N, C-alpha and C positions, 0 to 999 in steps of 0.2 A: 543507409547502412542498416541491415537487420542485426539485432543484437539480443542476446539473452541477458536480462538483468535479474538476478536472484532467481525466483521461480516463475518469472513472467518473461515474455519476449514481445518485441514489437519493432516498429520502424523508427529510426533516429534521423532527424533532419536538422540542417542548419536553418535557423530562422530566415536567413537571407535567401534561401532557396524556395521558400513558400510565399504565397500571396500575403500581403500585409493585412488585407481586409479579412476579418475572422470568418465571415460567411463564405467568401470565396475559398479560403483555406480549408474550412470544414467540408465544403463540397468536393474539393480535390481529394482530401483524405478519405472520404467515404468511397470515392471511386477507386482510389489506390488499394484500399483494404477489401473492396468488393461488397460493401454494405449498401442497402439491407438485403441480406440473404443468409439463411441459417448455415449454409456451407461455405459462403464467401468464395464460391467457385470461380468468380471472375476477378479476383484480386489476391493480395498476398496476406490477408488476414487469416488467423488460425481457427476460425469458427468457434471461438470461446472468448469471453471477456479478458481472460488472463493472457491470451496470445493475440489480442487485437488492440494493442496499445501504441501510443505515439509519444515520442519525446522530441521537443523542439528546443534546440540549444543555441545559445548566442554568447559572445563575449560580453562582459559587464563594463559599464562606465563607472561603477563605484570603485573607489580605491581599494577597499578591503575585500572585495568580492571578485572571484576569478571568472565565473561563468554563471549564466542565468538559464534556468531550466523550466520549461512549461510542459506539464503533463496533460495529455488529451486522451480521454477514454472514448474510443470509437465503439458504438453499439454494433452488435452483430446483425440483429434482425430488425433494427429500426434505423431510420435515417437521422441519427443523432450523434453529436460529438459533444462531450462534456468536459469543462475545465473546472469543475466544482470540487476537485480533490487533488491531493498529492498522490504520488506512487513511489514508495520507498524501494520497491524491487527494481523498477526501471532506473531509479536514482543511482543504483550501484554501477550502472554502465555509463553514466553521464561523464565522469572524469576520463575514463579511457577513450570514449568517443571524442571528447574535446581535444585530447592529445592527438588522436588519429587525424583530426581535421586541422591541427595546427592552431587551435584557439588558445592553448596554454603551452608553456615550456615545462620541462621536467628535470628534476635532479635524478641522477643515476642511482639505481638501487630501489628507492621507494620515494614517491612524491605524493603531494596532497593538493587538493583543490577545494576552495571554499565556494559553495554553490548556493545561489539564491533560488529557492523553490517559488516560482512566480505565482503559482496558484494561491498560495496563502501568505507569502512574504516571509516564510520561515527560512532559516539558514542551516546548512549542513556542511561538514568538512569530511571529504572522502579521501582516504589514502590507499594507494595501490602500487604494486611493484612495476618497475620500469627497467628495461634492458636495451641498450643502444638507442635510447631516445624514444622507444616505442613501448606501449603497454605490454606487460607479460600476462598472458591469459592462463597458461598452464600452471598447475599447482596441485596440492593434495588436500585442500580444504573442501570438505563436503558439507552440503546443506540439503535438508530434506526436500524432496520433490524434484531433485536434479540428479541424474545419474552421474557417477564418477566424481572426480575432484577438479578443482580449478584454483587459480590464485586468490588469495584472501584479499578482500576489500573491506576496510574498516570505515564505518560511517558514524560520526557523532553529530547529534542534533542540537540546535540552539533555538530557544524561543519558540518551541512548537506548541506549548500549552495554549489551548484556546485559539489556535491558528485559524480555524474555520468558524467557531461559534463565539469567540470573545473571551472565554475563560475555560479553565480545566474542567470545572463542573458548571455547565451553563445554568443550571437551576440553583446552584449553591448547596446542593445536597448530595450525600453519598448514595441515598436510596430515594427513588421516586416510584410512584405507582402509576403505571400507564396501561390503560385497558384492563385494569384490575390485576396486573402482573408487576411484581417488584423488579425494578431495573436500576442500573446505574448508567447515567448519561454522562459520558466522559469524552474529552477531546484533548488528547496529548499527541497531536499530529494528525489524527484522523477521528472524526466524530463517530462514536460507536455506542450502540445500545447493548449493554451487557446484561444478560438475563439467564436464569437457571433453565436448563433443558427440561428438567422434571416439571417445571411450572407450565411447560408447553405440551405436556403429555409425551415427551420423548426421553430416551435414555441419554442422548448426547453422544452415543457411540455408533449411531447408524452411519451407513455410507452416504455420500452426497446424493447418489442416485435415489436411495430410499427416501431421503428427506425431501428432495425435489418432487418426488412422486406423491407426496402427502399433501394434497390440495388444501385440506383443512388447516394444516400447519402453515403452509405458505401464505394463505389468506390471512390467518391470524397474525403472523409476523409482519406482513405488509401493513396491516392496520396499526399495529404498534409502532412501526417505523414512521408512518405518516403523522401520527399523533405526537411521537417523540420529536420529529423534525421541528414542529412548531415550538415545543418546549426548549429546544436547543438553539433557538434563534435562527433557524434555517428556512423558516417559512413553509410554503407548500412544496414538499419533496416528492410528490407523486411521480414526477418525471425526472427526478434527480438521482444521482448515484450515491449520495450520502443522505443520512447516516447509514453505516453498515450495522448489521446485527450479529452479535456473537452469543450463541448459546453455550453455557458452561456446565461442566459436570466434574466430579472428582477425577483426578488423574488415575490412569491405569498402568503407566509404565515408568513411574518414578519421577515424573515432572511435577510442576506446581498445580496445573489445571489442565483439563481437557476441553477442547473447543470445537465448535462447528460454526462457521461464519458464512453469512449470506451477504453478497456483494453488489447490489442488495437482493437480486432475484435469483441468482444462481448460487449454489453452495460451493464455496472455495475449497479446492482440493488440498489446500494448505492453509495459510493465513497471510494476509498482507503485512508488510513490514511495519508501517505506521499504525495499522490496526492492532498488530501485536504489541506495540509500545503502549497503546491506549489500554488494551486488556491487561497488560502487565501492571500498569498504573492502577487499574481498578483492583487488582489483587493486593495492592499495598494500602488501599483506603480502608481504615478501620470501619467496621459495620456494614460494608458493602457485601452483596451476595458473593462476589468473587473472593473477597477476603475470607468469608466464612467457609468456602469450599476448598480454598487453595491450601497446598501443603508447602508452606514457606517457613524457614527458620527465622526467628526474630532478628531484625536488622538486615535481612537479605536484600540484595540489590539486583541480582541476576535471577530472572524469572524464566523457567523453562516451560514453554507452552506446547502441549500436545495438540496435534491436528490430524486430519485424515491420512496424511502421507508421512508423518514423522513428528519431529519436534522443532521448535524455534526458540532461540534464546535471545531475550532482550534485557538490557540492563537499564534500570531506572532508579534514580535516587530522589527521594522527597526530602526537602529541607525541613528544618525544625518547625516551621509554621505550616507544613503540609503542602507547600508549593513545590512543583517539580524542579529538580536541579538537572543533573546530567542524564542523558538518555542516548543509547547507542546500540548498534547491531553489527554483526559480521555477515557479509554476503559474498557472492562471487558473480562474475559476469564473463561473457565471451562474445567476440565478434563472430557472427554467423555468415554474413554475406555483405559485400560492398559492391555497388554497381548502380545500374539505371533501372527504374521502375516505370512501367508504361500503363498509366491509368486509362480506364475506358473513357470514351469521349462523352460529352454532355448528351 
């Protein structure tokens, strides 16, 4: 099934329909998506990382978990498939997909599903509307980066702090100096390097195309990412998709902060769900570059993040000891196509 989840889209599979062996599975997915090829002309990929994603969904054997979700990022121009990160946008469509495939039952009106994100072991509860036993996709909730409205999907996260690196702040500090640049290394669902755009010689308001065309900037960001990866307990990240990098600058349209995010080598035309939660968390950390730049009222929990195509709201609560409590977001999703896909042969 092809589905849009949040501001991403990709292919959703039952785990039982794919090879159990990861190398065989990845080979099949590369051929289904048409990678490696910048246009993915011989597959169903969207020629961009945000539209070349895969969700693998299965029922859970755990009593308090309904479904298990493995996210796979298929590279566009390289023969690579990564399971090193979660994707909160695709997560938005996991509950409806599971109901479509009969993996869960639903209560009429609105139902919820507790989802294990297998990439990191974190948990999320997604609630979405249901009519006559089927997901309702139509609605008037709008999110930036997606035209029109759709049904609201609420997602609340559990135990996502340090899900990839072992702790919310892998170095134990709100500020580190990496390649002589002040950064915050934070992992509240997604490992992110948060740094001021001005420190990189940018305004932070450039278009994604302008930023990607700046080879000096992209080289400098990649060096910071590689160095930060080791500090974040991720090892050699030169061929990995994490950590992400988010350049921050003062907001221009009434939000808390303005962002430009690299994922990691392309500039995101919005911002990833869990990346946004991590950036929002950085805005709440006293002394961090994000806290210094952000426009937040004391005690605020909802952080409105500006990005190239609009805004994203994430709610984050830090407990009295500074540890993260509740985190959540609102997304939408839609079924695009359900049928057979024909991968190219070996």
